C-alpha positions in Angstrom: 0.0 0.0 0.1 1.4 3.4 -1.0 0.3 7.0 -1.1 0.0 9.2 -4.2 0.9 12.6 -2.9 0.9 16.0 -4.8 4.1 17.7 -3.9 2.6 21.0 -5.1 -0.2 20.9 -2.6 -0.2 24.2 -0.7 -3.3 23.5 1.5 -2.9 23.7 5.3 -4.8 20.5 6.0 -1.8 18.7 7.4 -0.5 21.6 9.5 -1.3 21.3 13.2 -1.5 24.3 15.4 0.2 24.2 18.8 -3.1 25.2 20.4 -5.1 22.9 18.2 -8.4 21.8 19.7 -8.1 18.0 18.9 -5.8 15.9 21.0 -3.6 13.5 18.9 -3.4 9.9 19.5 0.4 10.0 19.2 2.9 12.8 19.5 6.3 12.4 17.8 9.0 15.1 18.2 12.7 15.6 18.2 12.7 17.9 21.2 16.3 18.7 21.4 16.5 18.5 25.2 13.5 17.3 27.3 14.6 19.1 30.4 14.1 22.6 28.8 10.8 21.9 27.4 9.1 19.4 29.8 7.2 22.0 31.8 5.8 23.5 28.6 4.8 20.1 27.3 2.9 19.3 30.6 1.0 22.6 30.2 0.3 21.9 26.5 -1.1 18.5 27.2 -3.1 19.9 30.1 -4.6 22.2 27.5 -5.4 19.8 24.6 -5.5 16.5 26.5 -3.0 13.8 26.8 -2.0 11.7 23.7 -1.9 8.0 24.2 1.7 7.7 23.1 4.6 10.1 23.2 7.7 9.4 21.0 10.4 11.8 21.8 14.0 12.0 20.4 17.0 13.9 21.6 15.8 13.9 25.2 19.3 14.1 26.7 17.7 13.1 30.0 17.1 9.9 32.0 14.4 11.4 34.2 10.8 11.0 33.6 9.4 14.5 33.2 5.9 14.3 31.7 3.1 14.1 34.1 0.8 11.1 33.8 3.1 9.1 31.8 5.6 6.2 32.5 8.8 6.9 30.4 11.2 4.3 29.0 14.4 5.9 27.8 17.3 4.4 25.7 20.5 6.0 27.1 22.6 5.9 23.9 22.0 5.2 20.2 24.5 3.5 17.9 25.3 5.7 14.9 27.1 4.5 11.7 28.8 7.2 9.6 27.9 7.2 5.9 31.5 6.9 4.9 32.7 4.9 7.8 31.5 1.3 8.8 32.4 1.8 12.4 29.7 2.4 15.0 29.8 5.0 17.7 27.5 5.7 20.7 26.0 9.2 21.0 24.0 10.5 24.1 20.9 11.5 22.1 18.4 9.4 23.9 15.1 8.4 22.5 12.1 7.8 24.7 8.6 6.3 24.7 6.1 7.6 27.0 2.9 5.7 27.7 0.1 6.5 30.3 0.9 5.5 33.8 0.1 1.8 34.5 0.5 0.7 31.0 2.7 -2.2 30.0 6.3 -1.5 29.1 6.2 -1.6 25.3 9.7 -0.1 24.9 11.9 -2.0 22.4 15.7 -1.4 22.2 16.5 -0.2 18.7 20.2 -0.9 18.7 19.7 -3.6 16.2 20.3 -2.6 12.6 17.7 -1.7 10.0 14.2 -2.8 10.9 14.9 -6.2 12.6 13.2 -4.8 15.7 9.9 -4.2 13.6 10.2 -7.7 12.0 10.6 -9.5 15.5 7.8 -7.5 16.9 5.4 -8.4 14.0 6.4 -12.1 14.4 5.7 -11.9 18.1 2.0 -11.5 17.6 -0.2 -11.4 14.5 -2.7 -9.1 16.1 -0.4 -6.2 16.8 0.0 -2.9 14.9 3.3 -1.3 14.4 4.4 2.4 14.5 8.0 3.2 13.8 9.1 6.9 14.1 12.4 8.4 14.1 15.0 10.8 12.6 16.3 8.5 9.8 18.6 11.0 8.1 17.8 9.4 4.7 18.4 12.1 2.2 16.0 12.0 -0.8 14.9 14.7 -3.2 11.3 14.3 -2.0 12.5 15.3 1.4 14.2 18.6 0.3 17.7 17.3 -0.1 19.9 17.8 -3.1 20.5 14.1 -3.8 19.1 10.7 -3.1 20.9 8.3 -0.7 20.6 4.6 -1.0 19.6 4.5 2.6 15.9 5.4 2.0 15.6 2.8 -0.8 16.9 0.2 1.7 14.5 1.4 4.3 11.6 1.3 1.9 12.5 -2.3 0.9 12.8 -3.4 4.5 9.6 -1.9 5.7 7.7 -3.3 2.7 9.1 -6.7 3.8 7.7 -6.1 7.2 4.4 -4.8 5.9 4.8 -1.1 6.9 3.9 1.9 4.8 5.1 5.5 5.0 2.6 7.9 6.6 4.5 11.1 5.9 2.9 13.8 3.7 5.9 14.8 1.6 4.3 18.3 1.0 5.5 19.2 4.5 9.0 19.4 5.9 9.7 18.0 9.4 12.7 20.2 10.0 13.4 23.8 9.2 16.7 25.3 8.2 18.5 27.4 10.8 20.0 29.9 8.3 19.8 30.9 4.7 22.3 28.2 3.6 20.1 25.3 5.0 17.0 23.9 3.2 13.8 22.7 4.9 14.0 18.9 5.0 12.3 15.8 6.3 14.6 13.5 8.3 11.8 12.4 10.4 9.7 9.6 9.0 6.7 7.8 10.2 6.3 4.1 9.1 3.1 2.2 10.3 0.9 -0.8 9.8 -1.4 -0.1 6.8 -4.5 2.0 7.5 -3.3 2.6 11.2 -2.6 6.3 10.6 -5.7 8.2 9.7 -4.2 11.6 9.8 -0.7 12.9 9.8 0.0 16.4 10.6 3.2 18.4 10.9 3.0 21.1 13.7 3.4 24.8 12.8 5.2 25.6 16.0 8.7 24.1 16.5 8.5 25.0 20.3 12.2 25.9 20.4 13.6 22.9 18.3 14.6 22.9 14.7 12.3 19.9 14.2 8.5 20.2 13.9 6.3 18.0 16.2 4.3 15.4 14.3 0.7 14.8 15.4 -0.8 11.4 14.6 -4.4 10.2 14.7 -5.1 6.5 14.5 -7.9 4.4 13.2 -8.2 2.7 16.7 -11.4 3.4 18.6 -10.7 5.5 21.7 -13.0 7.0 24.3 -14.5 10.3 23.3 -12.9 13.3 24.9 -15.1 15.9 26.6 -14.5 19.3 25.4 -15.6 22.7 26.4 -15.2 26.2 25.0 -13.2 29.2 26.3 -11.9 32.5 25.1 -8.3 33.7 24.5 -7.2 37.2 23.9 -4.2 37.7 21.6 -2.3 40.5 23.4 -0.2 41.5 20.5 -3.0 41.6 18.1 -4.9 43.7 20.8 -2.2 46.3 21.0 -1.9 46.6 17.2 -5.6 46.9 16.8 -5.8 49.5 19.5 -3.3 51.7 17.9 -4.9 51.4 14.5 -8.3 52.9 15.8 -8.7 56.5 15.2 -8.4 58.9 18.2 -11.9 60.1 17.6 -13.2 57.1 19.5 -13.5 57.3 23.3 -11.0 55.1 25.2 -13.6 52.7 26.6 -15.1 52.2 23.2 -11.7 51.5 21.6 -10.9 48.9 24.4 -14.2 47.1 24.0 -14.0 47.0 20.2 -10.4 46.0 20.1 -11.0 43.2 22.7 -13.9 41.7 20.6 -11.7 41.8 17.4 -8.7 40.1 19.3 -10.7 37.4 21.1 -10.6 33.9 19.8 -13.1 31.1 20.8 -11.2 27.8 21.4 -12.0 24.2 22.5 -10.2 22.7 25.4 -10.2 19.5 27.2 -13.2 19.5 29.6 -11.4 17.6 32.2 -8.6 20.1 32.6 -8.5 23.6 34.0 -9.0 26.7 31.9 -5.7 27.3 30.0 -3.4 30.1 31.1 -4.1 33.0 28.8 -0.7 34.4 28.9 0.9 31.2 27.9 -1.6 30.8 25.1 -0.7 34.2 23.9 3.0 33.4 23.9 2.4 30.2 21.9 0.3 32.0 19.3 2.8 34.8 18.9 5.6 32.3 18.5 3.5 30.4 15.9 2.9 33.6 13.9 6.7 34.6 14.1 8.0 31.4 12.8 6.5 31.6 9.2 7.7 35.2 9.1 11.2 33.9 9.9 11.1 31.4 7.0 9.6 34.0 4.6 12.4 36.5 5.5 15.1 34.2 4.2 15.9 32.9 7.7 17.5 36.1 9.0 19.1 35.7 12.4 17.2 38.7 13.8 13.9 37.0 13.0 15.1 33.7 14.5 15.9 35.6 17.7 12.3 36.8 17.9 11.1 33.3 17.8 13.8 32.0 20.3 12.8 34.9 22.6 9.2 33.8 22.7 10.3 30.3 23.4 12.5 31.4 26.3 9.6 33.5 27.8 7.2 30.5 27.4 9.6 28.0 29.1 10.4 30.4 31.9 6.7 31.1 32.4 5.9 27.3 32.4 8.2 26.5 35.3 
């Protein structure tokens, strides 16, 4: 089973907002360092609800830091250089987080290729498989300048196991950090056919150079109770307030600007009302990131995004 994907598709169907109203079934992200973003993730999941599965890379931590989850971390990963057959261990831990009380489903991925997936599929005929990771398999479809044999090898191995690629190639999973870097897709999602109903790439990198990936599965789950609340975008409020003519009375300007800057959002009904200031920081950061990409990745624009990330992480503590 394969997907026919239009690489020229410019719709936003597969772009997920940080403050999206639907909670994903699985959340995959190369976070860079879990210790610096754990508090923000805790508040994010408190806002949208808790996914059934968290797949985090580059955690650089052996401490469980996500509330409501049991974490299983791999302390080191074997890397094989492209031009060197020797392996080296790097401290870029990968972690699987499952709801507290769940069975330990963590599998060590030290074995080469997809032997882990093959052994898992042989262990039970009823299981479904989801393999996510930063595969660093350059291919022109992923924004790279050339094709490496690694992706072809992966494709052959996953086909033998019965997995399909869930990625939408119209969306990069990593953004360039300067004008000399292209947007690329090192993060790939392989799954049992028909398992992934929707694959979305987050708009907000939350301080990493990798976008979070939001996955919805074709597995029945309990319905999540949602309720509605209001959030005011403070930056938009200030801009709209300044744009109004001075002929209006101050109270009239405040009321009108507040109405224009207020957004109605859905939240998890079992969670407290989200913190408005944090929501505003997330929304502002989400708006600044496309501006950074459109400006040619200027450092001054990247600093604006980084400043909002620093503020959000400091406020989340």
